[in-house]
PADRENRO-316056 format. One record per residue (C-alpha): residue number from 0; residue in one letter; x, y, z. Coordinates in nm, 4 decimals. Layout:
// residues N
+-----+-----+----------+----------+----------+
!   n ! res !       px !       py !       pz !
+-----+-----+----------+----------+----------+
! NUM !   a !        X !        Y !        Z !
...
+-----+-----+----------+----------+----------+
***
This chain:
// residues 411
+-----+-----+----------+----------+----------+
!   n ! res !       px !       py !       pz !
+-----+-----+----------+----------+----------+
!   0 !   m !   0.0000 !   0.0000 !   0.0000 !
!   1 !   k !   0.1110 !   0.3513 !  -0.0757 !
!   2 !   w !   0.1283 !   0.5906 !   0.2191 !
!   3 !   s !  -0.0157 !   0.9395 !   0.1846 !
!   4 !   i !   0.1925 !   1.2420 !   0.2781 !
!   5 !   g !  -0.0350 !   1.2998 !   0.5768 !
!   6 !   g !   0.0068 !   0.9418 !   0.6958 !
!   7 !   i !   0.3865 !   0.9631 !   0.6782 !
!   8 !   l !   0.3999 !   1.2912 !   0.8664 !
!   9 !   a !   0.1513 !   1.1744 !   1.1290 !
!  10 !   a !   0.3650 !   0.8680 !   1.1942 !
!  11 !   a !   0.6756 !   1.0843 !   1.2272 !
!  12 !   l !   0.5126 !   1.3267 !   1.4698 !
!  13 !   m !   0.3605 !   1.0577 !   1.6930 !
!  14 !   p !   0.6307 !   0.7966 !   1.7591 !
!  15 !   a !   0.4366 !   0.6442 !   2.0481 !
!  16 !   q !   0.1613 !   0.5389 !   1.8099 !
!  17 !   v !   0.3692 !   0.4013 !   1.5245 !
!  18 !   v !   0.3223 !   0.0427 !   1.6377 !
!  19 !   l !  -0.0546 !   0.0799 !   1.6656 !
!  20 !   a !  -0.1130 !   0.2748 !   1.3435 !
!  21 !   q !  -0.2896 !   0.0719 !   1.0753 !
!  22 !   p !  -0.3014 !   0.2101 !   0.7200 !
!  23 !   v !  -0.6431 !   0.1588 !   0.5619 !
!  24 !   g !  -0.7353 !   0.2224 !   0.1985 !
!  25 !   y !  -1.0724 !   0.3565 !   0.0919 !
!  26 !   e !  -1.2181 !   0.0374 !  -0.0545 !
!  27 !   e !  -1.0647 !  -0.1588 !   0.2300 !
!  28 !   a !  -1.2435 !   0.0662 !   0.4791 !
!  29 !   l !  -1.5788 !   0.0183 !   0.3060 !
!  30 !   q !  -1.5307 !  -0.3570 !   0.3027 !
!  31 !   a !  -1.4277 !  -0.3648 !   0.6677 !
!  32 !   a !  -1.7313 !  -0.1565 !   0.7633 !
!  33 !   r !  -1.9576 !  -0.4202 !   0.6105 !
!  34 !   e !  -1.8230 !  -0.6801 !   0.8505 !
!  35 !   d !  -1.9139 !  -0.7192 !   1.2170 !
!  36 !   q !  -2.1720 !  -0.4409 !   1.2148 !
!  37 !   p !  -2.4540 !  -0.4927 !   1.4693 !
!  38 !   l !  -2.7002 !  -0.3078 !   1.2469 !
!  39 !   l !  -2.6217 !  -0.5308 !   0.9497 !
!  40 !   q !  -2.6212 !  -0.8419 !   1.1663 !
!  41 !   a !  -2.9685 !  -0.7533 !   1.2920 !
!  42 !   a !  -3.0902 !  -0.7037 !   0.9356 !
!  43 !   q !  -2.9401 !  -1.0361 !   0.8263 !
!  44 !   l !  -3.0985 !  -1.2164 !   1.1204 !
!  45 !   r !  -3.4371 !  -1.0786 !   1.0171 !
!  46 !   i !  -3.3780 !  -1.2068 !   0.6641 !
!  47 !   d !  -3.2912 !  -1.5520 !   0.7966 !
!  48 !   g !  -3.5956 !  -1.5512 !   1.0232 !
!  49 !   t !  -3.8415 !  -1.4475 !   0.7543 !
!  50 !   r !  -3.6884 !  -1.6951 !   0.5098 !
!  51 !   d !  -3.7295 !  -1.9782 !   0.7622 !
!  52 !   a !  -4.0897 !  -1.8724 !   0.8198 !
!  53 !   s !  -4.1568 !  -1.8646 !   0.4457 !
!  54 !   d !  -4.0582 !  -2.2315 !   0.4145 !
!  55 !   a !  -4.3684 !  -2.3285 !   0.6121 !
!  56 !   a !  -4.6011 !  -2.0589 !   0.4786 !
!  57 !   d !  -4.8081 !  -2.2838 !   0.2506 !
!  58 !   e !  -4.8076 !  -2.5942 !   0.4673 !
!  59 !   l !  -5.1361 !  -2.7432 !   0.5842 !
!  60 !   p !  -5.2516 !  -2.6501 !   0.9342 !
!  61 !   d !  -5.1827 !  -2.8959 !   1.2127 !
!  62 !   p !  -5.4340 !  -3.1821 !   1.2336 !
!  63 !   i !  -5.6817 !  -3.1716 !   1.5203 !
!  64 !   l !  -5.7193 !  -3.4672 !   1.7546 !
!  65 !   r !  -6.0703 !  -3.5081 !   1.8903 !
!  66 !   g !  -6.1961 !  -3.7474 !   2.1556 !
!  67 !   g !  -6.4952 !  -3.7906 !   2.3819 !
!  68 !   i !  -6.8193 !  -3.9718 !   2.4519 !
!  69 !   a !  -7.0912 !  -3.9683 !   2.1889 !
!  70 !   n !  -7.4653 !  -4.0277 !   2.2357 !
!  71 !   l !  -7.4532 !  -4.1035 !   2.6102 !
!  72 !   p !  -7.8088 !  -4.1061 !   2.7546 !
!  73 !   i !  -7.8500 !  -3.8808 !   3.0550 !
!  74 !   t !  -8.2193 !  -3.9426 !   3.1304 !
!  75 !   g !  -8.4450 !  -4.2458 !   3.1408 !
!  76 !   p !  -8.3846 !  -4.5979 !   3.2720 !
!  77 !   v !  -8.0441 !  -4.6342 !   3.1011 !
!  78 !   a !  -7.9080 !  -4.2887 !   3.1948 !
!  79 !   f !  -7.5284 !  -4.2755 !   3.2146 !
!  80 !   e !  -7.4887 !  -4.6399 !   3.1134 !
!  81 !   f !  -7.2383 !  -4.6883 !   2.8326 !
!  82 !   d !  -7.3484 !  -5.0319 !   2.7143 !
!  83 !   r !  -7.7247 !  -5.0146 !   2.7034 !
!  84 !   q !  -7.7857 !  -4.8210 !   2.3820 !
!  85 !   l !  -7.6550 !  -4.8746 !   2.0315 !
!  86 !   p !  -7.5409 !  -4.5167 !   1.9541 !
!  87 !   t !  -7.3395 !  -4.4705 !   2.2756 !
!  88 !   q !  -6.9653 !  -4.4857 !   2.2120 !
!  89 !   i !  -6.6276 !  -4.3606 !   2.3247 !
!  90 !   a !  -6.4984 !  -4.1859 !   2.0121 !
!  91 !   v !  -6.1557 !  -4.0680 !   1.9018 !
!  92 !   g !  -6.0722 !  -3.9060 !   1.5705 !
!  93 !   i !  -5.8440 !  -3.6807 !   1.3664 !
!  94 !   e !  -5.9535 !  -3.3803 !   1.1650 !
!  95 !   q !  -5.7391 !  -3.2150 !   0.8983 !
!  96 !   p !  -5.8326 !  -2.8608 !   0.7847 !
!  97 !   i !  -5.7449 !  -2.7981 !   0.4183 !
!  98 !   p !  -5.7319 !  -2.4288 !   0.3188 !
!  99 !   n !  -5.8133 !  -2.3559 !  -0.0416 !
! 100 !   l !  -5.5266 !  -2.3454 !  -0.2881 !
! 101 !   a !  -5.5577 !  -1.9699 !  -0.3428 !
! 102 !   r !  -5.5115 !  -1.9083 !   0.0298 !
! 103 !   r !  -5.2042 !  -2.1273 !   0.0478 !
! 104 !   r !  -5.0498 !  -1.9530 !  -0.2531 !
! 105 !   a !  -5.1328 !  -1.6144 !  -0.1057 !
! 106 !   r !  -4.9677 !  -1.7072 !   0.2229 !
! 107 !   r !  -4.6619 !  -1.8125 !   0.0292 !
! 108 !   g !  -4.6670 !  -1.4771 !  -0.1484 !
! 109 !   v !  -4.6933 !  -1.2837 !   0.1782 !
! 110 !   a !  -4.4010 !  -1.4802 !   0.3227 !
! 111 !   g !  -4.1915 !  -1.4142 !   0.0128 !
! 112 !   a !  -4.2777 !  -1.0451 !   0.0321 !
! 113 !   d !  -4.1667 !  -1.0377 !   0.3964 !
! 114 !   v !  -3.8310 !  -1.1827 !   0.2901 !
! 115 !   a !  -3.7992 !  -0.9168 !   0.0181 !
! 116 !   v !  -3.8765 !  -0.6386 !   0.2673 !
! 117 !   a !  -3.6124 !  -0.7713 !   0.5074 !
! 118 !   q !  -3.3568 !  -0.7883 !   0.2256 !
! 119 !   m !  -3.4282 !  -0.4326 !   0.1155 !
! 120 !   r !  -3.3938 !  -0.3102 !   0.4733 !
! 121 !   l !  -3.0495 !  -0.4661 !   0.4751 !
! 122 !   g !  -2.9706 !  -0.2671 !   0.1604 !
! 123 !   v !  -3.0813 !   0.0588 !   0.3239 !
! 124 !   a !  -2.8748 !  -0.0150 !   0.6361 !
! 125 !   q !  -2.5724 !  -0.1028 !   0.4208 !
! 126 !   q !  -2.6058 !   0.2224 !   0.2308 !
! 127 !   r !  -2.6113 !   0.4270 !   0.5524 !
! 128 !   i !  -2.2985 !   0.2566 !   0.6826 !
! 129 !   d !  -2.1181 !   0.2986 !   0.3497 !
! 130 !   i !  -2.1948 !   0.6723 !   0.3436 !
! 131 !   a !  -2.0852 !   0.7248 !   0.7037 !
! 132 !   t !  -1.7657 !   0.5232 !   0.6546 !
! 133 !   s !  -1.6876 !   0.7077 !   0.3328 !
! 134 !   a !  -1.7284 !   1.0482 !   0.4986 !
! 135 !   a !  -1.5073 !   0.9468 !   0.7919 !
! 136 !   w !  -1.2319 !   0.8114 !   0.5647 !
! 137 !   i !  -1.2349 !   1.1193 !   0.3401 !
! 138 !   d !  -1.2312 !   1.3519 !   0.6414 !
! 139 !   l !  -0.9326 !   1.1676 !   0.7843 !
! 140 !   y !  -0.7555 !   1.1662 !   0.4473 !
! 141 !   y !  -0.7781 !   1.5415 !   0.4031 !
! 142 !   a !  -0.7095 !   1.6112 !   0.7689 !
! 143 !   e !  -0.3794 !   1.4282 !   0.7331 !
! 144 !   e !  -0.3053 !   1.6075 !   0.4066 !
! 145 !   k !  -0.3841 !   1.9488 !   0.5564 !
! 146 !   l !  -0.1846 !   1.8725 !   0.8687 !
! 147 !   a !   0.1223 !   1.7766 !   0.6669 !
! 148 !   f !   0.0974 !   2.0915 !   0.4574 !
! 149 !   a !   0.0343 !   2.3173 !   0.7594 !
! 150 !   h !   0.3429 !   2.1898 !   0.9408 !
! 151 !   t !   0.5521 !   2.2479 !   0.6294 !
! 152 !   a !   0.4141 !   2.6008 !   0.5896 !
! 153 !   l !   0.4780 !   2.6764 !   0.9556 !
! 154 !   s !   0.8379 !   2.5588 !   0.9253 !
! 155 !   d !   0.8903 !   2.7824 !   0.6208 !
! 156 !   l !   0.7558 !   3.0860 !   0.8063 !
! 157 !   r !   0.9624 !   3.0153 !   1.1155 !
! 158 !   r !   1.2780 !   3.0212 !   0.9061 !
! 159 !   l !   1.2016 !   3.3851 !   0.8294 !
! 160 !   q !   1.1646 !   3.4837 !   1.1942 !
! 161 !   p !   1.5431 !   3.5089 !   1.2664 !
! 162 !   v !   1.5774 !   3.7292 !   0.9598 !
! 163 !   a !   1.3054 !   3.9560 !   1.0962 !
! 164 !   n !   1.4675 !   3.9675 !   1.4401 !
! 165 !   s !   1.8012 !   4.0605 !   1.2849 !
! 166 !   a !   1.6323 !   4.3336 !   1.0860 !
! 167 !   v !   1.4759 !   4.4734 !   1.4040 !
! 168 !   a !   1.8061 !   4.4524 !   1.5895 !
! 169 !   s !   1.9865 !   4.6355 !   1.3104 !
! 170 !   g !   1.7219 !   4.9035 !   1.2932 !
! 171 !   a !   1.6193 !   4.8076 !   0.9409 !
! 172 !   a !   1.2723 !   4.7124 !   1.0634 !
! 173 !   r !   1.0403 !   4.8458 !   1.3279 !
! 174 !   p !   1.0116 !   4.6462 !   1.6560 !
! 175 !   a !   0.6364 !   4.6080 !   1.6011 !
! 176 !   e !   0.7087 !   4.4006 !   1.2927 !
! 177 !   s !   0.8388 !   4.1141 !   1.5056 !
! 178 !   l !   0.5015 !   4.1084 !   1.6844 !
! 179 !   a !   0.3225 !   4.1052 !   1.3514 !
! 180 !   i !   0.5339 !   3.8090 !   1.2422 !
! 181 !   r !   0.4444 !   3.6224 !   1.5593 !
! 182 !   r !   0.0774 !   3.6921 !   1.4909 !
! 183 !   e !   0.1044 !   3.5314 !   1.1470 !
! 184 !   l !   0.2686 !   3.2258 !   1.3012 !
! 185 !   l !  -0.0095 !   3.1989 !   1.5587 !
! 186 !   v !  -0.2676 !   3.1993 !   1.2812 !
! 187 !   i !  -0.1016 !   2.8937 !   1.1255 !
! 188 !   e !  -0.0626 !   2.7287 !   1.4655 !
! 189 !   d !  -0.4340 !   2.7811 !   1.5318 !
! 190 !   a !  -0.5098 !   2.6181 !   1.1983 !
! 191 !   i !  -0.2944 !   2.3195 !   1.2960 !
! 192 !   t !  -0.4804 !   2.2861 !   1.6260 !
! 193 !   r !  -0.8131 !   2.2910 !   1.4467 !
! 194 !   i !  -0.6969 !   2.0360 !   1.1888 !
! 195 !   e !  -0.5664 !   1.8049 !   1.4631 !
! 196 !   a !  -0.9116 !   1.8099 !   1.6215 !
! 197 !   e !  -1.0663 !   1.7291 !   1.2828 !
! 198 !   r !  -0.8208 !   1.4434 !   1.2362 !
! 199 !   d !  -0.8929 !   1.2971 !   1.5801 !
! 200 !   a !  -1.2693 !   1.3211 !   1.5271 !
! 201 !   a !  -1.2469 !   1.1573 !   1.1851 !
! 202 !   r !  -1.0198 !   0.8862 !   1.3203 !
! 203 !   a !  -1.2623 !   0.8107 !   1.6039 !
! 204 !   m !  -1.5544 !   0.7969 !   1.3622 !
! 205 !   l !  -1.3691 !   0.5691 !   1.1216 !
! 206 !   s !  -1.2577 !   0.3438 !   1.4071 !
! 207 !   s !  -1.6184 !   0.2935 !   1.5116 !
! 208 !   y !  -1.6971 !   0.1421 !   1.1710 !
! 209 !   i !  -1.3845 !  -0.0562 !   1.0853 !
! 210 !   h !  -1.2904 !  -0.1574 !   1.4428 !
! 211 !   t !  -0.9317 !  -0.0366 !   1.4131 !
! 212 !   d !  -0.7907 !   0.1488 !   1.7127 !
! 213 !   d !  -0.5605 !   0.3887 !   1.5303 !
! 214 !   p !  -0.6345 !   0.3999 !   1.1567 !
! 215 !   t !  -0.4276 !   0.6040 !   0.9165 !
! 216 !   i !  -0.4861 !   0.6634 !   0.5487 !
! 217 !   a !  -0.3403 !   0.4551 !   0.2674 !
! 218 !   g !  -0.3863 !   0.5177 !  -0.1021 !
! 219 !   n !  -0.5590 !   0.8019 !  -0.2809 !
! 220 !   a !  -0.8909 !   0.9746 !  -0.2296 !
! 221 !   p !  -1.1925 !   0.8825 !  -0.4464 !
! 222 !   a !  -1.2597 !   1.0746 !  -0.7645 !
! 223 !   a !  -1.4141 !   1.4193 !  -0.7430 !
! 224 !   d !  -1.6214 !   1.3744 !  -1.0587 !
! 225 !   v !  -1.9517 !   1.1915 !  -1.0946 !
! 226 !   d !  -2.1555 !   1.0623 !  -1.3855 !
! 227 !   s !  -2.4822 !   1.2381 !  -1.3127 !
! 228 !   g !  -2.6591 !   1.0726 !  -1.6063 !
! 229 !   s !  -2.5987 !   0.7179 !  -1.4876 !
! 230 !   l !  -2.6889 !   0.8140 !  -1.1319 !
! 231 !   e !  -3.0200 !   0.9613 !  -1.2460 !
! 232 !   q !  -3.0993 !   0.6475 !  -1.4424 !
! 233 !   a !  -3.0370 !   0.4353 !  -1.1324 !
! 234 !   l !  -3.2824 !   0.6222 !  -0.9091 !
! 235 !   d !  -3.5464 !   0.3521 !  -0.9561 !
! 236 !   l !  -3.2936 !   0.1019 !  -0.8141 !
! 237 !   n !  -3.2169 !   0.3094 !  -0.5071 !
! 238 !   p !  -3.2381 !   0.1040 !  -0.1834 !
! 239 !   v !  -3.5082 !   0.3329 !  -0.0463 !
! 240 !   i !  -3.7214 !   0.2837 !  -0.3587 !
! 241 !   r !  -3.6552 !  -0.0879 !  -0.3644 !
! 242 !   l !  -3.7707 !  -0.1052 !  -0.0031 !
! 243 !   a !  -4.0872 !   0.0817 !  -0.1022 !
! 244 !   d !  -4.1348 !  -0.1640 !  -0.3918 !
! 245 !   a !  -4.1021 !  -0.4548 !  -0.1491 !
! 246 !   a !  -4.3553 !  -0.2956 !   0.0862 !
! 247 !   t !  -4.5935 !  -0.2541 !  -0.2064 !
! 248 !   g !  -4.5438 !  -0.6185 !  -0.2987 !
! 249 !   r !  -4.6240 !  -0.7240 !   0.0552 !
! 250 !   a !  -4.9428 !  -0.5132 !   0.0590 !
! 251 !   e !  -5.0509 !  -0.6664 !  -0.2721 !
! 252 !   a !  -4.9821 !  -1.0144 !  -0.1339 !
! 253 !   n !  -5.1987 !  -0.9317 !   0.1669 !
! 254 !   a !  -5.4739 !  -0.8247 !  -0.0721 !
! 255 !   d !  -5.4450 !  -1.1614 !  -0.2505 !
! 256 !   l !  -5.4740 !  -1.3328 !   0.0865 !
! 257 !   a !  -5.7879 !  -1.1345 !   0.1653 !
! 258 !   r !  -5.9412 !  -1.2248 !  -0.1725 !
! 259 !   a !  -5.8744 !  -1.5927 !  -0.1003 !
! 260 !   d !  -6.1413 !  -1.5687 !   0.1711 !
! 261 !   l !  -6.4005 !  -1.5702 !  -0.1068 !
! 262 !   r !  -6.3156 !  -1.9328 !  -0.1815 !
! 263 !   p !  -6.4289 !  -2.2158 !   0.0459 !
! 264 !   d !  -6.1910 !  -2.4075 !   0.2682 !
! 265 !   f !  -6.2194 !  -2.7779 !   0.3210 !
! 266 !   g !  -6.1639 !  -3.0340 !   0.5890 !
! 267 !   v !  -6.1721 !  -3.4084 !   0.6426 !
! 268 !   s !  -6.2097 !  -3.6042 !   0.9653 !
! 269 !   v !  -6.1750 !  -3.9690 !   1.0580 !
! 270 !   n !  -6.3404 !  -4.1027 !   1.3763 !
! 271 !   y !  -6.3333 !  -4.4362 !   1.5539 !
! 272 !   g !  -6.6003 !  -4.5178 !   1.8118 !
! 273 !   r !  -6.5709 !  -4.7953 !   2.0697 !
! 274 !   r !  -6.9072 !  -4.9407 !   2.1693 !
! 275 !   d !  -7.0411 !  -5.2369 !   2.3629 !
! 276 !   p !  -6.9213 !  -5.5605 !   2.2000 !
! 277 !   a !  -7.2815 !  -5.6559 !   2.1443 !
! 278 !   f !  -7.3237 !  -5.3667 !   1.9058 !
! 279 !   g !  -6.9737 !  -5.3555 !   1.7487 !
! 280 !   d !  -6.7347 !  -5.0626 !   1.7100 !
! 281 !   a !  -6.8023 !  -4.7812 !   1.4637 !
! 282 !   f !  -6.5893 !  -4.5993 !   1.2067 !
! 283 !   s !  -6.6810 !  -4.2782 !   1.0230 !
! 284 !   v !  -6.5281 !  -4.0433 !   0.7669 !
! 285 !   m !  -6.6605 !  -3.6868 !   0.7331 !
! 286 !   g !  -6.5846 !  -3.3993 !   0.5049 !
! 287 !   s !  -6.6461 !  -3.0273 !   0.5590 !
! 288 !   v !  -6.6506 !  -2.7102 !   0.3541 !
! 289 !   t !  -6.6834 !  -2.3480 !   0.4581 !
! 290 !   l !  -6.9662 !  -2.1469 !   0.3102 !
! 291 !   p !  -6.8639 !  -1.7867 !   0.2289 !
! 292 !   i !  -7.2211 !  -1.6820 !   0.1581 !
! 293 !   f !  -7.2291 !  -1.3479 !   0.3425 !
! 294 !   t !  -6.9353 !  -1.1927 !   0.1596 !
! 295 !   d !  -7.0746 !  -0.8394 !   0.1556 !
! 296 !   q !  -7.0635 !  -0.8260 !   0.5355 !
! 297 !   r !  -6.7575 !  -1.0439 !   0.6000 !
! 298 !   q !  -6.4976 !  -1.0952 !   0.3272 !
! 299 !   k !  -6.5463 !  -0.7987 !   0.0947 !
! 300 !   p !  -6.4872 !  -0.5259 !   0.3580 !
! 301 !   r !  -6.1534 !  -0.6886 !   0.4429 !
! 302 !   i !  -6.0699 !  -0.7169 !   0.0753 !
! 303 !   r !  -6.1436 !  -0.3484 !   0.0168 !
! 304 !   a !  -5.9281 !  -0.2543 !   0.3156 !
! 305 !   a !  -5.6368 !  -0.4670 !   0.1885 !
! 306 !   e !  -5.6666 !  -0.3263 !  -0.1639 !
! 307 !   a !  -5.6742 !   0.0281 !  -0.0251 !
! 308 !   e !  -5.3586 !  -0.0431 !   0.1724 !
! 309 !   a !  -5.1898 !  -0.1765 !  -0.1428 !
! 310 !   a !  -5.2888 !   0.1370 !  -0.3341 !
! 311 !   a !  -5.1615 !   0.3529 !  -0.0465 !
! 312 !   t !  -4.8218 !   0.1833 !  -0.0417 !
! 313 !   q !  -4.7938 !   0.2300 !  -0.4182 !
! 314 !   a !  -4.8745 !   0.6002 !  -0.3784 !
! 315 !   e !  -4.6154 !   0.6277 !  -0.1013 !
! 316 !   r !  -4.3623 !   0.4602 !  -0.3281 !
! 317 !   d !  -4.4335 !   0.7138 !  -0.6041 !
! 318 !   d !  -4.4046 !   0.9982 !  -0.3545 !
! 319 !   r !  -4.0690 !   0.8669 !  -0.2294 !
! 320 !   l !  -3.9378 !   0.8449 !  -0.5838 !
! 321 !   r !  -4.0494 !   1.2012 !  -0.6500 !
! 322 !   a !  -3.8838 !   1.3212 !  -0.3294 !
! 323 !   l !  -3.5705 !   1.1241 !  -0.4143 !
! 324 !   r !  -3.5458 !   1.2930 !  -0.7536 !
! 325 !   v !  -3.5783 !   1.6347 !  -0.5896 !
! 326 !   q !  -3.3142 !   1.5458 !  -0.3305 !
! 327 !   f !  -3.0871 !   1.4126 !  -0.6035 !
! 328 !   e !  -3.1084 !   1.7389 !  -0.7954 !
! 329 !   s !  -3.0414 !   1.9336 !  -0.4765 !
! 330 !   d !  -2.7405 !   1.7200 !  -0.3823 !
! 331 !   l !  -2.6105 !   1.7339 !  -0.7385 !
! 332 !   a !  -2.6347 !   2.1141 !  -0.7335 !
! 333 !   t !  -2.4465 !   2.1225 !  -0.4030 !
! 334 !   w !  -2.1702 !   1.9053 !  -0.5484 !
! 335 !   r !  -2.1453 !   2.1240 !  -0.8578 !
! 336 !   s !  -2.1223 !   2.4350 !  -0.6412 !
! 337 !   a !  -1.8512 !   2.2793 !  -0.4255 !
! 338 !   k !  -1.6608 !   2.1690 !  -0.7350 !
! 339 !   r !  -1.6785 !   2.5153 !  -0.8932 !
! 340 !   q !  -1.5595 !   2.6817 !  -0.5733 !
! 341 !   w !  -1.2707 !   2.4376 !  -0.5472 !
! 342 !   e !  -1.1710 !   2.4873 !  -0.9111 !
! 343 !   r !  -1.2034 !   2.8638 !  -0.8843 !
! 344 !   a !  -0.9827 !   2.8736 !  -0.5774 !
! 345 !   h !  -0.7275 !   2.6386 !  -0.7327 !
! 346 !   d !  -0.7227 !   2.7856 !  -1.0832 !
! 347 !   e !  -0.7712 !   3.1553 !  -1.0097 !
! 348 !   l !  -0.7122 !   3.2489 !  -0.6455 !
! 349 !   l !  -0.4062 !   3.0292 !  -0.5934 !
! 350 !   p !  -0.2060 !   3.1729 !  -0.8878 !
! 351 !   l !  -0.2838 !   3.5244 !  -0.7632 !
! 352 !   a !  -0.1666 !   3.4402 !  -0.4114 !
! 353 !   r !   0.1526 !   3.2830 !  -0.5454 !
! 354 !   q !   0.2163 !   3.5842 !  -0.7663 !
! 355 !   r !   0.1703 !   3.8107 !  -0.4653 !
! 356 !   v !   0.4366 !   3.6143 !  -0.2746 !
! 357 !   e !   0.6744 !   3.6443 !  -0.5687 !
! 358 !   l !   0.6137 !   4.0178 !  -0.6033 !
! 359 !   e !   0.6512 !   4.0857 !  -0.2298 !
! 360 !   t !   0.9696 !   3.8782 !  -0.2209 !
! 361 !   a !   1.1129 !   4.0681 !  -0.5185 !
! 362 !   s !   1.0137 !   4.4025 !  -0.3650 !
! 363 !   f !   1.1763 !   4.3055 !  -0.0354 !
! 364 !   a !   1.4935 !   4.2055 !  -0.2155 !
! 365 !   a !   1.4920 !   4.5435 !  -0.3907 !
! 366 !   g !   1.4329 !   4.7253 !  -0.0624 !
! 367 !   n !   1.0846 !   4.8411 !  -0.1589 !
! 368 !   a !   0.8917 !   4.6234 !   0.0895 !
! 369 !   d !   0.9237 !   4.5081 !   0.4486 !
! 370 !   l !   0.9818 !   4.1492 !   0.5502 !
! 371 !   i !   0.6442 !   4.1466 !   0.7251 !
! 372 !   d !   0.4837 !   4.1966 !   0.3848 !
! 373 !   v !   0.6559 !   3.8834 !   0.2581 !
! 374 !   i !   0.5573 !   3.6854 !   0.5662 !
! 375 !   a !   0.1968 !   3.8056 !   0.5459 !
! 376 !   a !   0.1805 !   3.7041 !   0.1807 !
! 377 !   k !   0.3249 !   3.3606 !   0.2600 !
! 378 !   a !   0.0831 !   3.3152 !   0.5523 !
! 379 !   d !  -0.2127 !   3.4111 !   0.3347 !
! 380 !   l !  -0.0931 !   3.1673 !   0.0699 !
! 381 !   a !  -0.0715 !   2.8892 !   0.3283 !
! 382 !   l !  -0.4215 !   2.9632 !   0.4546 !
! 383 !   l !  -0.5512 !   2.9654 !   0.0984 !
! 384 !   d !  -0.3885 !   2.6287 !   0.0325 !
! 385 !   l !  -0.5612 !   2.4915 !   0.3417 !
! 386 !   e !  -0.8900 !   2.6342 !   0.2209 !
! 387 !   i !  -0.8365 !   2.4681 !  -0.1163 !
! 388 !   f !  -0.7810 !   2.1369 !   0.0617 !
! 389 !   e !  -1.1113 !   2.1895 !   0.2414 !
! 390 !   r !  -1.2922 !   2.2734 !  -0.0807 !
! 391 !   e !  -1.1460 !   1.9673 !  -0.2474 !
! 392 !   a !  -1.2499 !   1.7531 !   0.0500 !
! 393 !   a !  -1.6057 !   1.8871 !   0.0286 !
! 394 !   t !  -1.6165 !   1.8149 !  -0.3448 !
! 395 !   v !  -1.4858 !   1.4609 !  -0.3068 !
! 396 !   e !  -1.7137 !   1.3881 !  -0.0138 !
! 397 !   w !  -2.0209 !   1.5117 !  -0.2014 !
! 398 !   a !  -1.9182 !   1.3155 !  -0.5107 !
! 399 !   e !  -1.8802 !   0.9945 !  -0.3161 !
! 400 !   m !  -2.2032 !   1.0588 !  -0.1269 !
! 401 !   l !  -2.3803 !   1.0934 !  -0.4613 !
! 402 !   r !  -2.2339 !   0.7669 !  -0.5864 !
! 403 !   l !  -2.3193 !   0.5771 !  -0.2683 !
! 404 !   t !  -2.6638 !   0.7310 !  -0.2245 !
! 405 !   y !  -2.7938 !   0.7288 !  -0.5787 !
! 406 !   g !  -2.5898 !   0.4593 !  -0.7474 !
! 407 !   e !  -2.7274 !   0.1108 !  -0.7852 !
! 408 !   q !  -2.6756 !  -0.0775 !  -0.4589 !
! 409 !   q !  -2.7303 !  -0.4487 !  -0.4195 !
! 410 !   p !  -2.8239 !  -0.5724 !  -0.0698 !
+-----+-----+----------+----------+----------+
***
């Protein structure tokens, strides 16, 4: 793996942590974040549970064991005597309910839809973790880059401080100029302190996802450009929309299950009756069928409710897609703005700042400018470079967020 400049400098400045530091590349971080995540484990367990339940969705109900005394007289001269009348018997039997085929298929469809919903929820959870891990890695990458640059800039400015002190001592510069130089150094030092806090926060965030105590950056940052056309075409495959599609499928399966109530269910029972030996034992086979004859008051209201729920979930799905398109356009505009600001600073502001340093340095060499003017120009250039790093980081982070949020994701 190739070390970044920030990673090398961080290792040099923190010798006590060299042994613990673990370089992590971008793709490696995303892959590590997908492992040993409680949120993803919970989602996978739900998938396994719903899949196990779906295996038995269309099975027949459990048979019913029945037993008791049939036709026992309770009045008259033979009351409560088991062996005095022909019909009296001790009976035992088994009954098997048989739901209609449409109901069994509908139950299988509902179970399959539950599995699909659980799978899509895993996709949504995976997307959230990918985005958070990506942001943490990019933040750490640019924090290390900015920190390396800031230390270099501070060292360059400090080399000019003895020159300024000599100029003050010789009377070539005013004493106040040494204070002004110190102020410029403090500005850079404050920037370093702020960047160190950003680095530590990003490192802690990244550690929480990849379970590495002291991660450092390896490799290069992701690309700052995106293919907006392909992302827009993939909006229908977004995990949020796919979850809405799965919810719609489940609602439609529930509507099919409700419509299955219009068809009769069946049942068969087998009974064996033990009677007095003088009469002989008895055996009987019975069949049953439900009679959905009051559908307007019983089945059809439930069917209408299930169909309304299916239509509602479809409408919610369409609304989510519409909102997703609006959010995509908003996020795309934000990325374009960040990219333009970064390019403007890099292509236009940075050359001007560098030219100012060159002009101030030449003027100082010719005796037409003070050293503080050179130092101020160099300090401003360093701060601009840090700002350009930040603009680049924002552009890259938005670009990767767009790819992870709106690109096609498979759960």
